[in-house]
C-alpha positions, 0 to 999 in steps of 0.5 A: 103895856101902852099908856094913851089918853082917852078923852071924854066930852065933859071931862078929861079923863086919864087912864091906863090900859093894856091894849097892845100897841093902841093909842091916842096922843092929842097934840098940845101947844106950849106957850112962852110965858112972862118969865122968859124963854126958859120958863113955859106952859104947855097945854096938855089935854085942856090942862095947863102944865108948867116947865122950864129947861135950862141948856136948851140948845144942849144935845144930851135931854134930862128930866127933873121930876120933883116929890110929893107937895114940890114943884120944878123950882125945887131943883133949884140947885141942880139944873144949871149945874148939868145943863154946864155939863152939857145937858139940856135939863128940862124941870116940869111940874107934875099935874096938881103940883106947882104951878100946873094945873089942880084939876079935881075928880070931876076932871081928871078921876084921880091922880096916880104915878100912871097918870103922870106917867102919861104926861111925861110920855107925852111931853117927851113926844111933844116938847123934846123929841122934835129938838132931839131922837136921843133917849132920856135921862130922869132924875126924881126926887121921892114921888118924882122917883116913882113916876120915874120908875114908872116911865123906866117901865112903860117908857122903857124904849125912850129912858136911858138911864134913872136916878131915884132919890129916894124910892118911896113905896113900901116893898110888899109880898105877893099874894095869892089872889083869891075871891075874898082878896077881891071882894075885900079890895073892892070894898076898901076901894069904894070906902077910901072913894066915900071918905075923901070925897067927904073928908074936908081937905079945904080945912085941913090944908088952910090950917096947915097954911096958918099954923106953921105946919108947913115949916114944921115938914120941912124941917122935918124932912131936911135933916140940915135945918138950915136948908129950909129957908124962905124961898123953900117955904115959898115954893112949898106954900104958894100951891097950896094956897090956891083954890084949887089945891084941896080938889086935886089933893083929893084926886091924888088920895083916892088915885094913890090909893086905890091904884093897882099893884102895876103901878106900885114900886115892888112890880115895877122893880120887878119888871126892870129885873127882867131886863135889867137894860136901864141903869138904876141909880138910888140916892138915899140920905142916911138921915131920912125921916121919912123913908128909912134908909133900911128900904133903899138897902132892901132893894138894893139887896133884892135888886142887885142890878139897882146901885146905892150910894148913901148920903151921910148927914142928909134927910129926904131931900139929898138934891136940895140938902148936898146939891154939890155932892148930889151933881157931882155924884149924880154926873159922875153916875151918868157919864160913866155908864157903858151905855151912854 
């Protein structure tokens, strides 16, 4: 399986293909932003991508991948810690989020973890590889964990280890393919595309930003309510207020709802099970209301090579609720890897 980007004349359309070793890579430029040497904008196939780095001169590369609705700034309490421990810590705004471009379906077709894996793949090749050939440590929160898992499978020669905190995507039971199921699936996909094309996401996002729903959602995600401060609310709210946010959300809804099984966590974990060459740690908040702990326990029980550590009295965003504990556990686990 090889990921590559196909560029068409009127739009940039990113797809996942299974074509052996074929590939097309477009080199992109890196521009320094006004925010200083640690923050940059990267031109990825015509789309502006925000990223930052701490400890740039360190030798061990690490990428932090944020969750849905968040951005690289959500790692505000983690990046400096790992940089001080000797890692070059890269944080990237996945396309559609944060300060990165927010393309719509006409620009990119759809947004899913296959596309975000493509983005990470090119980021490694074009930004990190000129500095070091060492394998990458991936740390993700929620959606970022799914992207990290996707990269562990499809970019396995580039990845050293993965920390997922937590891992979304429900576990599904395999069903035998049938012509009826195939027909129904085509109809379901078509219906989803029609629905999200006409659903007024612009109005929904406007109401979310004006009615305090973002703060309400964060209070549901965080067990420790005092951690929901003005800085956090601003990190999540600012991208929603951009004029392009609704079109990007539409591309995400369509992309994530219609993606194939090969981009779902159950399949990806199964593929990773075949080799078990990439150490995998699950860090799960005991009080996670969004992705309940029992799912983490099921993953660890079914995939014995996955290590699960439970953080008591913490919710969906352990890295931000209990950063000191998250940082310590993550660092010690990476440090003690026999393959490192």
